[in-house]
C-alpha positions, 0 to 999 in steps of 0.5 A: 492522534489524528490521521491527515488525509492528503489530497483535498488540496490537490486540483484533480482534472479527469480530463482526457489528457490526465486519463492518458498520463499516470499521476504520482502522489509520491513524496521523496524528500531525499534521493536515498542511499542504496538499499541493503538487501532491498531495505533502505536505511530510513523511511525518507530514503525509499525508492518506490517503483515508478508509474508505468512499471509492471508489478513484480511477481512476488509471493504473499501468504493468505490468511489460511497460510497458503502462498499466492502470487501477487501478479496472478491475483491482480491479473485481468482485473484492475486493483488497488494495493494498500501497503500498511504497517500492521493491525497495531498501527492506529493510523492504518486502522483509520485509513482502512475505515476511510477506505471502507466508506468508498469500497462499494464505489471502488468495487462498482468500478471493477477494482479489487482492494488488497491490503498488504502488511508484515503481520503474520497470517494469524494476525491478519485474520484476527484484524479482518474479523475484528474490523469486519474487513471484506477485502483481501488482506495478505501477509508479507511478514518477511517484507518480500513484496515491500522490498520489491516495490522499493518501500521497505526500510530499517526501523532504528533502535530508538524507534523500536524502544518507543514502540515497545513503550506503547506495547507494540512488538514488531517481533510479535507482529511479524514473527521475525526480529527483522525490525523492518516496515513498509512505508505506507503506500497505495498503488493503483494498477490496471488490469495488466498489473501496471502501476498507473498511480502511486502515493508513498509518504515517509510520514506515516501520519499522512494517508491518501484521501479516499476521494482522491483514490476514487478519482485516480481509479476512475482516471485509470479506467478512462485512460485504458478505455481511451487507449483502446479507441 
């Protein structure tokens, strides 16, 4: 098993011009069929929200079971949203390990890091405790947020069988039999909840390199500062 961090090959300019332009790391292999109830037929067909869009005001669940407005949570503070498949996903675990290494620098920039998955609040709590994860984890077990962000897709029956062969039950992880997942995604938001950068890849083995994430976070702050002058 190997996670592939995407971004080291990218030429990143943190010039003034880049600071004023939203950058996108979105991978779209197809135009995608229309989503039924906000859920696309496959991971390759999702249509994420575009840069410059304010995030939707969706409700998520904290580890204590209380509901919280995502827009209220990110209001007034630049934030990084990381949508992941669940604590059962080894690639997601490796991604969070990489994020953990840059988290102190992310926080120094004034950003908060928020993880969102279809896991139940109980599984989110167990995951956070087992990995000693200091950042916020929120449950999106019905994929309300994933649908609103345009990254929810239906898992096909063959994939479900393969997952069960590895001892992974989506029914158990989410508390539902929806058999739906989010495409792993990263959204960098300014303090007004506007998407400044996004990376969405249908291939779950590919994740955004933490160094690139740091660069995009800095670009978001530089761009906002330049616009105020």
